[in-house]
Backbone as a chain_set.jsonl record, in Angstrom:
{"seq": "MKKTITIIVAIFIAFGAFAGTFEVSGTSTDFTSFTITSQVSSTINVEDHTIQVWMGDETDFTSLVPSFTIEEGAEVFIGEVAQVSGTTINDYSENVTYTVKNGTESQDWVVKVGTGTSVLSIEASLEINVYPNPTVNYLTIEGAESATVIVYNLLGKIVMTETNLLDGNLNLSSLTRGNYLISVIKGTQRVTRKITKL", "coords": {"N": [[-20.563, -6.804, -0.364], [-19.134, -5.543, -3.76], [-18.371, -2.939, -5.374], [-17.68, -0.193, -7.837], [-15.7, 2.276, -7.911], [-15.45, 5.941, -9.204], [-13.15, 7.722, -10.47], [-11.638, 10.962, -10.921], [-8.643, 12.225, -11.559], [-5.689, 14.615, -11.52], [-2.947, 15.372, -12.929], [0.239, 16.79, -12.624], [2.741, 17.271, -14.591], [5.595, 17.633, -16.248], [5.626, 19.997, -18.304], [3.0, 20.377, -18.157], [-0.237, 19.927, -18.201], [-2.425, 16.919, -17.28], [-5.347, 15.576, -17.091], [-7.443, 13.127, -16.377], [-9.133, 10.024, -15.958], [-10.026, 7.075, -14.348], [-10.779, 3.811, -12.573], [-11.885, 2.197, -10.127], [-11.492, -0.851, -7.963], [-12.745, -2.29, -5.58], [-14.272, -3.892, -2.809], [-16.114, -2.733, 0.634], [-15.063, -3.144, 2.599], [-11.956, -3.894, 2.002], [-8.092, -3.324, 2.485], [-6.499, -0.538, 1.605], [-4.177, 0.303, 2.184], [-1.307, -1.324, 3.761], [0.961, -0.799, 6.071], [4.527, -1.256, 7.767], [6.832, 0.488, 9.938], [10.122, 0.926, 9.075], [9.707, -1.582, 7.781], [10.397, -3.956, 5.096], [8.82, -4.495, 2.342], [5.65, -4.984, 1.304], [2.172, -6.886, 0.782], [-0.924, -6.53, -0.344], [-2.956, -8.587, -1.112], [-5.928, -9.02, -2.878], [-7.593, -10.903, -3.691], [-7.181, -13.462, -1.823], [-7.516, -12.187, 0.474], [-5.817, -11.875, 2.247], [-2.006, -10.433, 3.478], [1.375, -10.241, 3.209], [3.802, -9.129, 4.474], [6.704, -7.873, 4.823], [10.01, -7.661, 6.78], [13.137, -6.645, 8.513], [16.49, -8.294, 8.883], [17.028, -8.282, 11.325], [14.246, -7.866, 13.469], [12.268, -7.755, 15.747], [10.08, -9.092, 16.315], [7.193, -8.784, 18.075], [6.406, -6.729, 18.85], [5.057, -4.968, 16.804], [3.817, -1.904, 15.443], [1.509, -0.77, 12.914], [0.325, 0.514, 9.966], [-2.423, 1.653, 7.933], [-4.595, 2.092, 5.888], [-8.554, 1.771, 5.193], [-11.207, 2.074, 3.788], [-13.252, 4.614, 4.441], [-15.227, 5.093, 7.158], [-15.48, 2.258, 7.997], [-14.054, 0.145, 10.435], [-11.601, -1.184, 11.869], [-10.311, -4.436, 13.41], [-9.085, -7.307, 16.235], [-9.779, -9.469, 16.476], [-12.156, -8.414, 19.402], [-10.765, -5.655, 20.099], [-10.395, -2.376, 19.553], [-8.705, -1.694, 16.215], [-6.074, 0.754, 15.997], [-4.754, 2.567, 13.436], [-1.331, 3.775, 12.967], [-1.015, 3.494, 15.509], [-1.961, 1.224, 17.595], [-0.156, -1.244, 19.031], [0.888, -4.893, 17.943], [1.664, -7.995, 17.621], [3.337, -9.769, 16.044], [4.832, -12.941, 15.677], [3.398, -14.738, 15.32], [0.819, -15.437, 12.315], [-1.781, -12.908, 12.503], [-4.953, -12.557, 12.601], [-6.697, -10.072, 11.214], [-9.82, -7.351, 11.472], [-11.939, -6.34, 8.972], [-14.449, -4.094, 9.496], [-18.297, -2.281, 7.976], [-19.967, -1.019, 7.999], [-22.622, -3.462, 7.554], [-21.243, -5.61, 6.826], [-18.438, -7.599, 6.816], [-14.853, -8.64, 6.096], [-13.161, -11.311, 6.762], [-9.111, -10.694, 7.149], [-6.031, -11.664, 6.86], [-2.451, -10.717, 8.161], [0.607, -11.572, 7.221], [3.688, -11.243, 8.725], [6.691, -11.737, 7.865], [10.978, -12.084, 7.262], [12.668, -10.506, 5.181], [14.413, -12.207, 3.286], [11.884, -13.512, 2.134], [11.269, -12.518, 0.875], [12.134, -13.223, -2.435], [10.12, -15.265, -2.726], [7.434, -15.44, -2.261], [6.652, -12.856, -3.831], [7.034, -13.31, -6.059], [4.691, -13.065, -8.351], [4.061, -10.938, -8.689], [6.622, -8.324, -9.685], [8.238, -5.542, -8.837], [10.639, -2.832, -9.279], [11.773, -0.285, -7.704], [13.662, 2.874, -7.653], [15.118, 5.843, -7.873], [16.018, 5.551, -4.828], [16.333, 7.03, -1.73], [15.056, 10.169, -3.365], [14.525, 13.163, -5.244], [12.644, 13.777, -7.535], [11.992, 12.497, -9.378], [10.518, 9.404, -9.479], [12.173, 5.703, -11.207], [9.566, 3.639, -11.674], [9.639, 0.411, -12.308], [7.882, -2.811, -13.351], [5.644, -1.507, -13.492], [4.121, -1.608, -15.205], [0.912, -1.445, -16.84], [-0.36, -0.944, -14.526], [-1.854, 0.125, -11.692], [-0.751, 2.731, -10.074], [-0.639, 4.171, -6.478], [-0.036, 7.461, -4.569], [0.529, 7.206, -0.833], [0.835, 9.717, 1.803], [1.997, 9.593, 5.064], [-0.072, 9.354, 6.855], [-1.72, 7.87, 5.547], [-3.468, 9.36, 3.454], [-3.918, 9.789, 0.617], [-1.788, 11.632, -1.791], [-1.198, 11.402, -4.853], [-2.051, 9.931, -7.588], [-1.663, 7.671, -10.714], [-2.203, 6.161, -13.382], [-0.858, 5.364, -16.19], [2.511, 5.417, -16.736], [4.74, 7.089, -18.031], [7.547, 5.656, -19.579], [7.917, 3.799, -17.1], [8.445, 6.651, -15.309], [8.173, 8.448, -12.424], [6.752, 11.958, -11.761], [7.277, 13.23, -8.955], [7.498, 15.468, -7.922], [5.723, 17.792, -7.086], [4.816, 16.922, -4.771], [6.09, 17.588, -1.091], [9.033, 17.764, 0.286], [9.438, 14.439, 2.074], [8.692, 11.143, 3.645], [6.559, 8.555, 1.751], [4.409, 6.519, 1.06], [4.734, 3.898, -1.583], [1.847, 2.365, -3.606], [1.339, -0.008, -5.444], [-0.652, -1.269, -8.199], [-2.044, -4.33, -9.191], [-3.931, -6.207, -10.857], [-5.49, -8.667, -8.315], [-3.519, -7.97, -7.234], [-1.065, -5.985, -4.946], [1.188, -4.048, -4.312], [3.776, -2.736, -1.908], [5.796, 0.333, -1.499], [7.795, 1.498, 0.49], [9.186, 5.382, 0.449], [10.872, 7.937, -0.311], [11.211, 11.115, -0.85], [13.005, 14.107, -0.903]], "CA": [[-20.736, -5.807, -1.771], [-18.634, -4.866, -5.021], [-18.515, -1.627, -5.779], [-16.183, 0.265, -8.265], [-15.678, 3.648, -7.458], [-14.446, 6.449, -9.893], [-12.017, 8.86, -9.374], [-11.186, 12.289, -11.368], [-7.329, 12.644, -11.06], [-5.445, 15.432, -12.541], [-1.819, 14.793, -12.53], [0.525, 17.724, -13.055], [3.429, 16.834, -15.61], [7.006, 18.992, -16.413], [5.256, 21.064, -18.808], [1.638, 20.882, -18.633], [-1.404, 18.905, -16.789], [-3.231, 16.132, -17.606], [-6.85, 15.361, -16.224], [-8.216, 11.552, -16.318], [-10.447, 9.207, -14.654], [-9.954, 5.654, -13.86], [-11.857, 2.865, -11.881], [-10.645, 1.024, -9.212], [-12.804, -2.022, -8.551], [-12.863, -3.365, -4.443], [-15.017, -3.509, -1.25], [-16.03, -1.82, 1.242], [-14.332, -4.138, 3.827], [-11.269, -4.282, 2.095], [-7.514, -3.255, 3.109], [-6.201, -0.11, 0.869], [-2.167, -0.132, 2.161], [-0.269, -2.012, 5.019], [2.158, -0.831, 6.871], [5.043, -1.766, 9.309], [7.7, 1.392, 10.246], [11.377, 0.316, 8.852], [9.186, -2.7, 6.268], [11.475, -4.217, 3.41], [7.854, -4.399, 1.469], [4.253, -4.753, 1.7], [1.793, -6.84, -0.574], [-2.169, -6.891, -0.39], [-3.845, -9.953, -1.736], [-7.282, -9.061, -2.226], [-8.831, -11.978, -3.739], [-7.14, -14.426, -1.057], [-7.347, -11.621, 1.698], [-4.271, -11.666, 3.111], [-1.44, -9.515, 4.238], [2.941, -9.847, 3.587], [4.61, -7.812, 5.286], [9.02, -8.288, 5.071], [10.956, -6.477, 7.278], [14.736, -6.913, 8.149], [16.712, -9.8, 9.516], [16.459, -7.823, 13.333], [12.975, -7.454, 13.975], [11.511, -8.03, 16.923], [8.419, -9.051, 15.61], [6.587, -8.527, 19.642], [5.651, -5.72, 19.473], [5.099, -3.488, 16.074], [2.708, -0.593, 14.907], [1.629, -1.394, 11.575], [-0.415, 2.021, 9.908], [-2.986, 1.257, 7.555], [-5.824, 2.594, 4.911], [-8.886, 1.302, 4.668], [-12.55, 2.757, 3.319], [-13.827, 5.833, 5.006], [-16.552, 4.239, 7.48], [-14.565, 1.344, 8.441], [-13.273, -0.264, 11.362], [-11.034, -2.716, 11.735], [-10.791, -5.212, 14.707], [-8.508, -8.139, 15.681], [-10.947, -9.831, 18.426], [-13.113, -7.539, 19.636], [-10.096, -4.98, 19.993], [-10.034, -1.799, 17.498], [-7.247, -1.006, 16.129], [-6.056, 2.19, 15.535], [-3.617, 3.018, 12.085], [0.009, 4.076, 13.085], [-0.955, 2.991, 16.881], [-1.924, 0.127, 17.944], [0.844, -2.324, 19.388], [0.123, -6.27, 17.648], [2.696, -9.25, 18.093], [2.752, -10.75, 14.67], [5.612, -13.024, 16.015], [2.939, -16.073, 14.506], [0.165, -14.786, 11.446], [-2.167, -12.163, 13.032], [-6.338, -12.037, 11.383], [-7.198, -8.517, 11.414], [-11.561, -8.686, 11.009], [-12.695, -5.106, 8.953], [-15.863, -4.315, 9.645], [-17.7, -1.478, 7.953], [-21.916, -1.491, 8.438], [-22.992, -4.847, 8.31], [-20.71, -6.138, 6.015], [-17.311, -8.087, 7.218], [-14.351, -9.621, 5.895], [-10.894, -11.691, 7.7], [-7.677, -10.63, 6.471], [-4.294, -12.395, 7.862], [-1.493, -10.112, 7.986], [1.76, -12.653, 7.58], [4.818, -10.587, 9.055], [9.013, -12.041, 7.378], [11.875, -11.461, 7.244], [13.565, -9.743, 4.187], [14.496, -13.009, 3.033], [10.931, -14.69, 1.621], [10.433, -11.662, -0.783], [11.857, -13.149, -3.897], [10.276, -16.45, -3.422], [6.657, -15.104, -2.129], [6.554, -11.993, -4.69], [7.534, -14.183, -7.622], [4.496, -13.209, -9.253], [4.244, -9.2, -8.752], [7.811, -7.988, -8.824], [9.026, -4.75, -8.717], [11.755, -2.516, -8.645], [11.903, 1.174, -7.333], [14.873, 3.582, -7.345], [16.354, 5.954, -6.999], [15.053, 5.826, -3.581], [15.667, 8.489, -1.31], [14.697, 10.667, -4.614], [14.424, 14.185, -5.644], [11.71, 14.604, -8.177], [11.355, 11.543, -10.704], [11.496, 8.072, -9.498], [11.866, 4.987, -11.301], [9.294, 1.429, -11.041], [9.753, -1.181, -13.528], [7.375, -3.837, -13.723], [4.232, -1.055, -13.326], [3.158, -1.711, -16.705], [-0.771, -1.839, -16.914], [-0.643, -1.156, -13.565], [-2.075, 1.881, -10.761], [-0.018, 3.686, -8.931], [-0.9, 5.483, -6.225], [1.054, 7.363, -3.38], [0.296, 7.924, -0.054], [1.375, 10.293, 2.839], [2.678, 8.191, 6.626], [-1.021, 9.597, 7.648], [-2.689, 6.979, 4.854], [-4.129, 10.106, 2.493], [-3.697, 10.027, -1.314], [-1.873, 12.348, -2.344], [-1.203, 11.651, -6.299], [-2.246, 8.842, -8.439], [-1.208, 7.318, -12.408], [-2.449, 4.919, -13.766], [0.005, 5.293, -16.942], [3.652, 5.549, -16.621], [5.788, 6.885, -19.317], [9.085, 5.355, -19.794], [8.095, 3.804, -15.647], [9.005, 7.035, -14.684], [6.913, 9.057, -11.905], [7.369, 12.803, -11.369], [7.204, 13.507, -7.469], [8.171, 17.28, -8.334], [4.596, 18.176, -6.591], [5.301, 16.449, -3.311], [6.582, 18.108, -0.543], [10.066, 16.518, 1.076], [8.959, 13.646, 3.691], [8.567, 9.94, 3.883], [5.495, 8.682, 1.79], [4.144, 5.144, 0.375], [4.172, 3.815, -2.854], [1.29, 1.351, -3.829], [1.615, -0.7, -7.488], [-1.654, -2.166, -8.001], [-1.765, -5.332, -10.858], [-4.773, -6.957, -10.172], [-5.502, -8.856, -7.519], [-1.877, -8.273, -6.383], [-1.0, -5.287, -4.737], [2.758, -4.367, -3.342], [3.515, -1.029, -0.906], [7.345, 0.312, -0.798], [8.102, 3.35, 0.922], [10.03, 5.838, -0.429], [12.028, 9.674, 0.591], [11.48, 12.876, -1.115], [14.348, 14.591, -0.811]], "C": [[-19.441, -5.385, -1.925], [-18.601, -3.615, -4.971], [-17.438, -1.276, -6.699], [-16.563, 1.926, -8.035], [-15.168, 4.827, -8.883], [-14.081, 7.76, -9.776], [-11.42, 10.385, -10.429], [-9.655, 12.263, -10.723], [-6.583, 13.812, -12.177], [-4.095, 15.637, -11.631], [-1.053, 15.843, -13.529], [2.44, 17.34, -13.98], [4.777, 18.148, -15.521], [6.756, 20.362, -17.444], [3.771, 21.045, -19.281], [0.35, 20.018, -17.363], [-1.971, 18.251, -17.536], [-4.17, 15.162, -16.749], [-7.427, 13.924, -17.031], [-9.003, 10.769, -15.438], [-10.034, 7.732, -15.042], [-10.16, 4.816, -12.883], [-11.219, 2.341, -11.255], [-12.231, -0.111, -8.721], [-12.004, -2.31, -6.841], [-14.095, -3.096, -3.705], [-14.815, -2.659, -0.579], [-15.14, -2.293, 2.652], [-12.723, -4.396, 3.0], [-9.62, -3.097, 2.273], [-6.802, -1.738, 1.384], [-4.391, -0.496, 0.737], [-2.434, -0.724, 3.456], [0.547, -1.925, 5.492], [3.467, -0.701, 7.57], [6.279, -0.638, 9.111], [8.886, 0.141, 10.025], [10.836, -1.575, 7.7], [10.626, -2.85, 5.193], [10.401, -3.591, 2.089], [6.924, -4.876, 1.978], [3.635, -5.657, 0.252], [0.328, -7.469, -0.038], [-2.463, -8.303, -1.196], [-5.273, -9.437, -2.015], [-8.188, -9.813, -2.322], [-8.451, -13.172, -2.543], [-7.882, -13.468, 0.463], [-6.655, -12.071, 2.833], [-3.049, -10.564, 2.509], [-0.144, -9.331, 4.543], [2.976, -9.01, 3.729], [6.246, -8.505, 5.085], [9.963, -7.145, 5.59], [12.383, -7.54, 7.742], [15.056, -7.811, 9.199], [16.501, -9.772, 11.019], [15.868, -7.561, 13.804], [12.995, -8.334, 14.777], [9.73, -8.032, 17.054], [7.216, -8.512, 16.685], [5.673, -7.55, 19.604], [5.744, -4.273, 18.188], [3.813, -2.957, 15.3], [2.114, -0.461, 13.487], [0.821, 0.147, 11.236], [-1.132, 0.942, 8.0], [-4.42, 2.209, 6.601], [-6.868, 1.742, 4.602], [-10.603, 2.639, 4.27], [-13.625, 3.773, 4.681], [-15.168, 5.337, 6.219], [-16.048, 3.5, 8.462], [-14.126, 1.41, 9.269], [-12.902, -1.79, 11.541], [-10.382, -3.218, 13.904], [-9.517, -6.417, 14.789], [-9.443, -8.841, 17.316], [-11.847, -9.346, 18.457], [-11.688, -6.308, 20.367], [-9.893, -4.578, 18.869], [-8.145, -1.687, 17.523], [-7.225, 0.364, 15.044], [-4.695, 2.319, 14.595], [-2.385, 3.937, 12.877], [0.032, 3.986, 14.904], [-0.497, 2.208, 17.911], [-0.726, -1.223, 17.924], [0.164, -4.208, 19.003], [1.841, -6.644, 17.83], [2.44, -10.167, 17.006], [4.592, -12.075, 14.783], [5.204, -14.446, 15.03], [1.672, -14.701, 13.404], [-0.99, -14.38, 12.84], [-3.901, -11.988, 11.924], [-6.588, -11.045, 11.834], [-9.033, -8.831, 10.493], [-11.811, -6.2, 10.653], [-13.587, -5.224, 8.653], [-16.824, -2.406, 8.603], [-19.666, -1.947, 7.129], [-21.803, -3.087, 8.51], [-22.33, -5.759, 7.311], [-19.006, -6.32, 6.781], [-16.369, -8.985, 6.73], [-13.067, -9.365, 7.102], [-9.509, -11.185, 6.837], [-6.251, -11.705, 7.296], [-3.109, -12.147, 7.213], [-0.772, -11.371, 8.6], [3.268, -12.145, 7.765], [5.893, -11.965, 8.804], [9.618, -11.55, 8.083], [12.395, -11.141, 5.895], [13.734, -10.971, 2.492], [13.609, -13.806, 2.339], [10.434, -13.748, 0.943], [11.019, -12.243, -1.794], [11.329, -14.036, -3.807], [8.122, -15.89, -2.892], [5.798, -13.957, -3.105], [6.956, -12.66, -5.502], [6.435, -13.197, -8.767], [3.711, -11.457, -9.511], [5.437, -8.435, -8.84], [8.242, -6.817, -9.725], [10.006, -4.036, -8.611], [11.78, -0.896, -8.556], [12.857, 1.967, -6.852], [14.633, 4.847, -8.688], [15.592, 6.158, -5.539], [16.267, 6.148, -2.104], [15.703, 8.777, -3.086], [14.358, 12.094, -4.832], [12.974, 14.962, -6.202], [11.055, 13.167, -9.139], [11.687, 10.399, -9.524], [10.978, 6.88, -10.307], [10.691, 3.852, -11.299], [8.733, 0.977, -12.158], [8.937, -2.245, -12.844], [6.578, -2.724, -12.73], [3.396, -1.053, -14.318], [1.714, -2.394, -16.544], [-1.216, -1.928, -15.679], [-0.913, 0.445, -12.732], [-0.626, 2.117, -10.167], [-0.587, 3.945, -7.985], [0.163, 5.434, -4.565], [0.556, 7.936, -1.975], [1.593, 8.51, 0.928], [1.481, 9.25, 4.325], [1.293, 8.939, 7.071], [-2.107, 8.6, 6.348], [-3.565, 7.897, 3.661], [-3.386, 10.03, 1.177], [-3.179, 11.058, -1.968], [-1.163, 12.183, -4.065], [-1.667, 9.651, -6.855], [-1.972, 8.375, -10.26], [-1.874, 6.102, -12.222], [-1.788, 4.725, -15.427], [1.071, 5.185, -17.196], [4.149, 6.102, -17.78], [7.091, 6.311, -19.032], [9.045, 5.054, -17.408], [8.403, 4.713, -14.696], [7.859, 8.06, -13.873], [7.308, 10.702, -11.751], [6.952, 12.981, -9.795], [6.92, 14.989, -7.349], [7.03, 18.013, -7.285], [4.949, 18.179, -5.114], [6.734, 16.6, -2.838], [7.678, 17.53, 0.036], [9.781, 15.665, 2.171], [9.105, 12.126, 2.881], [6.957, 9.903, 3.009], [5.581, 6.642, 1.209], [3.539, 5.192, -0.788], [3.376, 2.959, -3.083], [1.114, 1.133, -5.37], [0.156, -1.593, -7.306], [-1.916, -2.923, -9.373], [-2.506, -5.854, -10.424], [-5.062, -7.123, -9.581], [-4.369, -8.542, -6.481], [-1.526, -6.702, -6.354], [0.292, -4.84, -4.054], [2.815, -2.684, -3.289], [5.286, -1.012, -0.64], [7.503, 1.828, -0.363], [9.166, 4.047, 0.329], [10.323, 7.389, 0.263], [12.34, 9.989, -0.487], [12.945, 13.45, -0.664], [14.11, 16.363, -1.119]], "O": [[-18.676, -4.997, -1.042], [-19.116, -3.312, -3.895], [-16.348, -1.835, -6.573], [-17.664, 2.478, -8.036], [-14.356, 4.279, -9.629], [-14.592, 8.677, -9.133], [-10.208, 10.451, -10.228], [-9.502, 12.279, -9.502], [-6.852, 13.871, -13.376], [-3.957, 15.892, -10.434], [-1.325, 15.964, -14.724], [3.255, 17.202, -13.067], [4.798, 19.21, -14.899], [7.403, 21.409, -17.438], [3.339, 21.485, -20.346], [0.305, 19.74, -16.164], [-2.195, 18.755, -18.637], [-3.838, 14.265, -15.975], [-7.76, 13.892, -18.215], [-9.392, 11.033, -14.3], [-9.738, 7.464, -16.207], [-9.466, 5.205, -11.943], [-10.085, 1.947, -11.529], [-13.422, -0.092, -9.032], [-10.792, -2.522, -6.827], [-14.85, -2.163, -3.981], [-13.889, -1.852, -0.668], [-14.717, -1.543, 3.532], [-12.174, -5.349, 3.554], [-9.938, -1.911, 2.189], [-6.741, -2.182, 0.238], [-3.679, -1.086, -0.075], [-3.482, -0.666, 4.1], [1.251, -2.932, 5.561], [3.432, 0.379, 8.158], [6.843, -0.795, 8.029], [8.843, -1.015, 10.446], [11.593, -2.369, 7.142], [11.478, -2.073, 4.762], [10.687, -2.754, 1.232], [7.055, -5.294, 3.128], [4.077, -5.51, -0.887], [0.254, -8.557, 0.533], [-1.608, -8.728, -1.973], [-5.902, -9.497, -0.958], [-9.234, -9.844, -1.674], [-9.411, -13.888, -2.259], [-8.603, -14.004, 1.304], [-6.925, -12.489, 3.959], [-3.102, -10.001, 1.416], [0.164, -8.674, 5.537], [2.349, -8.052, 3.277], [6.587, -9.669, 5.297], [10.455, -6.151, 5.056], [12.597, -8.716, 7.445], [14.333, -8.123, 10.146], [16.056, -10.645, 11.765], [16.182, -6.914, 14.804], [13.53, -9.441, 14.714], [8.776, -7.421, 17.535], [6.311, -7.837, 16.194], [4.551, -7.46, 20.101], [6.195, -3.14, 18.356], [3.002, -3.64, 14.674], [2.756, 0.446, 12.959], [0.698, 0.926, 12.181], [-0.606, 0.078, 7.298], [-5.052, 3.045, 7.248], [-6.568, 0.849, 3.81], [-10.729, 3.819, 4.598], [-14.457, 3.415, 5.515], [-16.257, 5.326, 5.645], [-16.076, 3.859, 9.639], [-13.573, 2.483, 9.512], [-13.436, -2.895, 11.449], [-10.199, -2.627, 14.968], [-8.9, -6.633, 13.746], [-9.558, -8.662, 18.528], [-12.671, -9.636, 17.59], [-11.91, -6.241, 21.576], [-9.56, -5.116, 17.813], [-7.129, -1.641, 18.216], [-7.822, 0.779, 14.05], [-3.605, 2.147, 15.14], [-2.823, 4.949, 13.425], [1.019, 4.383, 15.522], [0.467, 2.203, 18.677], [-0.526, -1.977, 16.972], [-0.777, -4.7, 19.626], [2.823, -5.938, 18.059], [1.612, -11.078, 16.973], [5.416, -11.919, 13.882], [5.975, -15.086, 14.315], [1.642, -13.491, 13.627], [-1.145, -15.081, 13.84], [-3.958, -11.447, 10.82], [-6.749, -11.011, 13.054], [-9.439, -9.641, 9.66], [-11.83, -5.249, 11.434], [-13.988, -6.041, 7.824], [-16.091, -1.419, 8.551], [-20.188, -2.688, 6.297], [-21.118, -3.766, 9.275], [-22.989, -6.744, 6.977], [-18.428, -5.331, 7.232], [-16.712, -10.166, 6.779], [-12.485, -8.493, 7.747], [-9.243, -11.665, 5.735], [-6.033, -12.224, 8.391], [-2.632, -12.742, 6.247], [-1.016, -12.011, 9.623], [4.096, -12.607, 6.981], [5.846, -12.998, 9.472], [9.399, -10.871, 9.086], [12.574, -12.273, 5.447], [13.42, -10.792, 1.316], [14.095, -14.812, 1.823], [9.34, -13.863, 0.39], [10.36, -11.794, -2.732], [11.563, -14.59, -4.882], [7.496, -16.372, -3.836], [4.574, -14.023, -3.209], [7.953, -11.971, -5.718], [6.915, -12.663, -9.768], [2.984, -11.08, -10.43], [5.45, -7.629, -7.909], [8.53, -6.899, -10.919], [10.672, -4.439, -7.658], [11.811, -0.332, -9.65], [13.052, 1.91, -5.638], [14.206, 4.792, -9.842], [14.653, 6.933, -5.359], [16.937, 5.213, -1.666], [16.165, 7.995, -3.917], [13.295, 12.138, -4.213], [12.388, 15.972, -5.811], [9.88, 12.974, -9.452], [12.701, 10.381, -8.826], [9.761, 6.702, -10.361], [11.143, 2.879, -10.694], [7.661, 1.141, -12.741], [9.317, -2.585, -11.724], [6.681, -2.806, -11.506], [2.24, -0.632, -14.365], [1.465, -3.554, -16.215], [-2.164, -2.657, -15.387], [-0.401, 1.529, -13.012], [0.344, 1.385, -9.973], [-1.723, 4.13, -8.421], [0.692, 4.568, -3.868], [0.181, 9.109, -1.955], [2.762, 8.123, 0.958], [0.911, 8.16, 4.362], [1.615, 9.362, 8.181], [-3.32, 8.793, 6.419], [-4.325, 7.25, 2.941], [-2.194, 10.29, 1.014], [-3.924, 11.583, -2.796], [-0.511, 13.182, -4.368], [-1.466, 8.552, -6.337], [-2.322, 9.307, -10.984], [-2.039, 5.328, -11.279], [-2.327, 3.773, -15.992], [1.077, 4.662, -18.311], [3.909, 5.387, -18.753], [7.639, 6.707, -18.003], [9.711, 5.688, -16.589], [8.638, 4.365, -13.54], [6.847, 8.444, -14.459], [8.523, 10.759, -11.565], [5.766, 12.661, -9.72], [6.062, 15.472, -6.61], [7.529, 18.905, -6.6], [5.279, 19.144, -4.425], [7.824, 16.271, -3.305], [7.323, 16.436, 0.476], [9.878, 16.168, 3.29], [9.542, 12.007, 1.737], [6.138, 10.785, 3.265], [6.531, 5.87, 1.078], [2.57, 5.831, -1.199], [4.033, 1.97, -2.76], [0.821, 1.952, -6.241], [-0.038, -2.423, -6.418], [-1.994, -2.34, -10.454], [-2.174, -6.287, -9.32], [-5.482, -6.065, -9.112], [-4.334, -8.79, -5.276], [-1.612, -6.058, -7.4], [0.445, -5.436, -2.988], [2.337, -1.792, -3.989], [5.949, -1.81, 0.021], [7.327, 2.923, -0.896], [10.042, 3.429, -0.276], [9.876, 7.732, 1.357], [13.282, 9.569, -1.16], [13.78, 12.818, -0.017], [15.076, 17.126, -1.118]]}, "num_chains": 1, "name": "protein.A"}
């Protein structure tokens, strides 16, 4: 079932505040984020129901723990085994099929994990550059024009959303020090990067 959610967002910028409304379309069986500790990057394709995660060249794919967010009330399984974000260990040496269930709806997602050398060929349709990382207050995101940028804490909670970056700069001054996930959503493509705020 396709649905549209309207979210009211207040963004505090250097000299004031901006309140706006934007719509995020998706289904109740979509992943909204999917990351693995020490990943290079990840992309969620909601049209093909695939997730690509790129890891460093020396990664052991046999015991990785993903962190993910889904709609409240949904559940995630591999076969009949319930998956817990940030807890369940899985072997990604081959593609893994996850099933997201929400009430009577369910959707299979194929997760592919590879080394960072695959990034250029697979991610060519949505290229972004995020810098400086780590950062103190401002993060530049090149390639985020006409995109929605969502910032998650490592527990999967949305802590900031921006739909119109001025000059590609994201003001992170309202966030506390720590690690965050930045998702850039453009059409059906979603690219996620891990950043550190000092």
